[in-house]
C-alpha positions in Angstrom: 0.0 0.0 0.0 1.5 3.3 -0.9 0.8 6.7 0.7 1.5 9.8 -1.3 2.1 13.2 0.1 0.1 16.1 -1.4 2.9 17.4 -3.6 1.8 15.4 -6.6 3.5 17.7 -9.1 7.0 16.6 -8.1 8.8 13.5 -9.4 7.8 10.2 -7.9 10.3 8.6 -5.5 10.1 4.9 -4.3 11.4 4.7 -0.7 14.4 2.3 -0.5 13.3 1.2 3.0 9.5 0.6 2.8 8.8 0.8 -0.9 6.2 3.5 -0.6 5.8 5.8 -3.6 6.0 9.5 -2.6 7.1 12.9 -3.9 8.8 14.3 -0.8 12.5 14.9 -1.7 13.4 15.3 2.0 12.3 11.8 3.1 9.6 9.2 3.0 6.3 10.3 4.6 5.3 6.7 5.2 8.3 5.4 7.2 10.3 8.5 8.0 13.6 7.6 6.3 15.4 10.8 5.3 17.2 11.3 2.1 20.2 12.8 4.0 21.0 12.6 7.7 20.1 15.5 9.9 21.3 16.7 13.4 19.3 15.2 16.3 18.8 18.8 17.7 20.0 22.3 17.0 23.8 22.4 17.4 24.1 18.6 18.0 26.8 16.6 16.3 24.7 13.4 16.6 22.9 12.7 13.3 19.8 10.6 12.5 18.4 9.1 9.4 14.8 9.3 10.6 12.1 11.8 11.3 8.7 11.3 13.0 6.1 10.5 10.4 3.5 12.6 12.3 5.4 15.8 13.3 8.6 15.6 11.3 10.9 15.9 14.4 14.2 14.1 14.2 14.0 10.6 15.8 17.3 9.9 17.6 18.5 6.8 19.4 15.3 4.9 18.5 15.6 3.7 14.9 12.4 1.9 14.0 12.6 -1.9 13.5 11.9 -3.5 10.2 9.3 -1.6 8.3 7.8 0.2 11.3 7.4 4.0 10.9 9.7 6.4 12.8 7.9 8.0 15.7 9.0 10.5 18.3 8.3 9.9 22.0 5.2 12.1 21.8 3.6 10.0 19.0 5.0 6.5 19.9 1.6 5.2 20.9 -0.2 5.8 17.7 -1.2 2.6 15.9 0.0 2.3 12.3 -0.9 -0.1 9.5 1.2 0.1 6.3 1.8 3.8 6.5 -1.7 4.7 7.7 -2.3 6.1 11.2 -5.3 5.4 13.3 -7.4 8.4 14.2 -10.5 6.8 15.6 -11.8 3.4 16.6 -15.3 2.0 17.1 -17.3 -1.2 17.0 -20.0 0.5 14.9 -19.6 0.1 11.1 -22.0 2.9 10.3 -20.2 5.3 12.6 -16.8 4.4 11.2 -18.1 4.8 7.6 -19.6 8.2 8.4 -16.4 9.5 10.0 -14.3 8.2 7.1 -16.7 9.9 4.6 -16.6 13.1 6.5 -12.8 13.1 6.7 -12.7 12.7 2.9 -15.2 15.5 2.5 -12.8 17.7 4.5 -10.0 16.7 2.1 -8.3 14.1 4.3 -7.8 10.7 2.6 -9.1 7.9 4.9 -9.9 4.2 4.9 -11.3 1.6 7.2 -9.5 -1.4 8.7 -11.9 -3.8 10.3 -11.4 -6.8 12.4 -15.1 -7.4 12.6 -16.3 -10.9 11.5 -19.7 -10.6 9.8 -20.2 -14.4 10.1 -19.9 -14.3 13.9 -23.1 -12.9 15.5 -21.6 -11.7 18.8 -19.7 -8.4 19.2 -16.3 -9.3 20.7 -15.3 -5.7 21.8 -11.6 -5.1 21.1 -11.6 -8.2 18.9 -14.1 -6.7 16.5 -12.7 -3.2 16.3 -13.0 -0.9 13.3 -10.2 1.5 12.8 -10.5 4.8 10.9 -7.1 5.4 9.2 -5.5 8.4 7.5 -2.0 8.8 5.9 0.6 9.5 8.6 1.2 13.0 7.2 -2.5 13.9 7.6 -2.8 12.5 11.2 -2.8 15.9 12.9 -5.4 17.3 10.5 -7.6 14.2 10.8 -7.5 14.3 14.7 -8.4 18.0 14.6 -11.4 17.5 12.4 -12.7 14.6 14.5 -12.1 16.6 17.8 -13.9 19.6 16.3 -17.0 17.5 15.8 -16.8 15.7 19.2 -19.4 16.5 21.9 -18.4 16.9 25.6 -19.5 13.3 26.2 -17.0 12.0 23.5 -19.6 11.3 20.8 -18.5 12.3 17.2 -21.3 13.8 15.1 -21.0 15.6 11.8 -24.8 16.2 11.5 -27.5 17.6 13.7 -29.3 14.9 15.7 -32.6 16.7 15.1 -32.7 17.2 11.3 -29.6 15.4 10.0 -28.0 18.4 8.4 -24.3 18.8 8.5 -22.9 21.6 10.7 -19.7 23.6 11.0 -17.2 22.7 13.7 -17.8 24.7 16.9 -21.4 25.5 16.0 -23.7 25.6 19.1 -27.0 25.8 17.2 -28.0 24.0 14.0 -28.2 26.6 11.2 -31.0 24.6 9.5 -33.5 23.8 12.3 -32.2 25.8 15.3 -31.7 22.8 17.6 -29.0 23.0 20.2 -25.8 21.1 19.2 -24.4 21.3 22.8 -24.2 17.9 24.4 -25.6 16.3 21.4 
């Protein structure tokens, strides 16, 4: 699976580490391998060949194993699947699909990775999880979009519960029907 950064007008590069096709001449957005080593920090003589695939910070002293993406300490706990970062999980297929569709509508590529077995009639909790994934380089934007549509109770909604119309992030009242969106 290849993940391409948004600079589609540049020449295509195939990463020598993970094989992902990309256009970032500085390094691979999927695994974090840099084209040229960079200092670990300002003024440091220690060099690294990796940057965090989420924030771009140099990753020093913790080279990723195998094909794992390079992650800094701040982003080390984010689950990754073949260059795609998890931004949301649920057991509800409809909820996952709606979140994925809304991310795409906001310009963020997304896909679903499901462990749900449609042939098994019982929900097995963590064993039947559905993950909403975005390319690593779009993780921050994806999380921000989801959080902007999250209610105080942690529910994600992109539409008014009363009329079903989409609403803008941060709106407190539905522009269509006037219903309160607070606590929805």
